[in-house]
C-alpha atoms as one frame of an Amber mdcrd trajectory, in Angstrom:
protein
 119.679 100.097  92.255 118.275  96.675  92.407 116.757  94.666  89.959 113.729
  92.040  90.088 112.636  90.071  87.349 114.162  92.450  85.075 112.502  95.322
  86.492 114.795  97.821  88.258 114.071  99.372  91.556 115.689 102.074  93.831
 115.987 101.371  97.499 113.378 104.557  98.228 110.831 102.683  96.090 111.180
  99.538  97.674 110.717 100.666 100.926 107.850 102.749  99.805 106.379  99.467
  98.222 106.713  97.642 101.747 105.157 100.459 103.588 102.060 100.459 101.494
 101.684  96.971 101.615 101.816  96.842 105.371  99.326  99.842 105.661  96.876
  98.141 103.211  97.104  94.757 104.983  96.355  96.243 108.506  93.303  98.818
 106.566  91.895  95.788 105.260  92.127  93.838 108.453  90.529  96.676 110.797
  87.916  96.799 107.875  86.916  92.955 107.832  87.499  92.406 111.345  83.941
  92.282 113.127  82.749  95.483 114.229  83.806  96.724 117.612  86.610  94.379
 118.286  89.137  96.860 119.496  86.808  98.037 121.965  85.204  94.378 123.127
  88.536  92.550 122.916  86.226  89.978 121.091  88.885  89.052 118.862  91.981
  87.008 120.023  95.276  88.124 119.141  95.721  84.773 117.452  92.400  85.651
 115.225  93.541  88.843 114.566  96.982  87.664 113.620  95.342  85.193 111.079
  93.407  88.082 109.938  96.170  90.074 109.050  98.073  87.109 107.631  95.691
  86.278 105.320  95.189  90.367 104.641  98.503  90.621 103.878  98.891  87.909
 101.250  95.992  88.510  99.484  95.718  92.627  99.409  99.971  92.301  99.075
  99.737  90.471  95.910  96.726  92.557  94.582  98.477  95.606  95.642 101.654
  94.954  94.158 100.747  93.482  90.854  98.130  96.498  90.137 101.280  99.051
  90.915 103.625  96.771  88.926 101.192  96.758  86.190 101.278 100.356  85.620
 105.216 100.127  85.846 105.636  97.643  83.279 103.615  99.201  80.952 104.762
 102.528  81.425 108.458 101.102  80.882 107.455  99.433  77.716 106.394 102.984
  76.485 109.712 104.426  77.418 108.940 105.939  80.463 110.860 106.346  83.570
 108.367 104.699  86.076 108.578 104.469  90.063 106.357 103.405  92.558 106.012
 106.864  95.366 103.770 106.041  98.613 101.630 108.858 100.189 102.366 108.440
 103.682  99.448 110.485 104.826  97.101 108.677 102.626  98.137 105.524 104.211
  97.349 107.108 107.872  93.887 107.880 106.136  93.675 104.024 104.701  94.183
 102.846 108.143  91.988 104.757 110.222  89.069 104.508 107.869  89.784 100.921
 108.431  89.098 101.032 111.603  85.822 103.666 111.305  84.636 100.878 109.438
  84.944 102.088 106.042  87.455 102.077 103.653  89.618 104.453 101.300  92.902
 103.463 100.083  94.999 105.409  98.002  98.290 104.463  99.131 100.440 106.189
  96.281 101.267 105.876  92.563 103.529 104.871  89.717 104.890 108.296  88.558
 106.230 108.023  85.390 107.813 110.757  82.790 108.792 111.097  79.024 107.172
 111.828  75.938 103.744 109.870  75.416 100.608 109.942  73.934  97.128 109.871
  75.544  96.425 106.505  74.371  99.764 105.282  75.748  99.071 107.009  79.105
  95.376 105.959  79.073  96.614 102.069  78.476  99.107 102.683  81.476  96.358
 104.069  83.932  94.161 100.988  83.054  96.532  98.217  83.155  96.101  98.188
  87.098  92.453  97.837  87.276  92.618  95.440  84.429  94.937  93.201  86.244
  92.834  93.121  89.301  90.138  92.068  87.453  92.094  89.166  86.077  93.487
  88.580  89.555  89.745  87.981  91.067  89.156  85.564  88.093  92.097  83.376
  88.980  90.963  83.677  92.659  87.391  82.758  92.230  87.909  78.724  92.126
  89.621  78.771  95.492  85.778  78.867  96.062  85.413  75.283  95.340  87.522
  74.276  98.450  86.458  74.439 102.146  88.876  75.685 104.754  92.213  77.957
 104.217  91.997  77.635 100.314  88.330  78.879 100.446  89.132  81.812 102.560
  92.088  82.833 100.580  89.790  82.604  97.365  87.066  84.778  99.596  89.668
  87.265 100.424  91.295  87.535  97.034  88.341  88.038  95.221  86.985  90.702
  97.483  89.982  92.715  97.627  91.063  92.548  94.149  87.176  93.603  92.773
  87.264  96.301  95.762  90.403  97.584  94.410  89.627  97.502  90.435  86.217
  99.136  91.319  87.613 102.061  93.371  90.812 102.730  91.026  88.222 103.253
  88.092  86.488 105.732  89.970  87.043 108.789  87.568  87.926 111.637  90.038
  91.102 113.126  91.255  94.501 111.077  90.572  92.488 107.642  90.258  93.027
 105.686  87.527  89.656 105.923  85.894  90.106 109.950  85.697  92.798 109.011
  83.141  91.422 106.219  81.442  88.220 108.264  80.758  90.396 111.230  79.261
  91.501 108.951  76.824  88.452 106.354  75.767  84.870 106.775  77.305  84.366
 103.456  75.999  87.251 101.486  77.301  86.451 103.447  80.800  82.746 102.447
  80.373  83.579  98.837  79.880  86.398  98.529  82.466  84.334 100.556  85.553
  81.176  98.219  84.297  82.437  94.874  84.823  83.953  96.131  87.900  80.787
  96.982  89.240  78.610  94.072  88.550  81.414  92.228  89.940  81.071  94.257
  92.982  77.277  93.853  92.873  77.554  89.917  92.176  80.027  89.705  95.360
  77.574  91.545  97.464  74.530  89.677  96.430  75.666  86.132  96.345  78.562
  85.902  98.648  78.893  88.807 101.428
């Protein structure tokens, strides 16, 4: 058992977090790299390494804080909570990035214990809301050029994507749990994520 910032983690959980972080960084690198770079070889190893490092830093922040938000809120409600990676879905994430689209469902924080529908909804919405807050925090970096501007672009892009994707009301995604608890909260958070995504496409990409 390890304790980091007063939060307890088992070795398996830390291993799963590291594997998901690495796989997502690779998936985003493939997705955002120039199309056809593998076949054409137009991107040098140095360029690809720089792209991966940027992805590793920004995706890592977005992914880790998203999952930690779930875990912290779950623990706050008296739950036993831990992240578990889905290694099959991690493979799909990498393959989708290579194919030119992105499907990222790396795993989830599983929790157990007595809980109300409201508490369960708050645990679910904590992740996407954290990503939206991170997108706002990365946004001012756009004012700078060079490396800081690039970090800002990646940070906003990744966090808006993760917020919008996870708020989809399907399958194991957060949006389904949030909607089961409160249509109003679901609509508000999903709308903010979608609007942010549209603005990003129109004015930045």
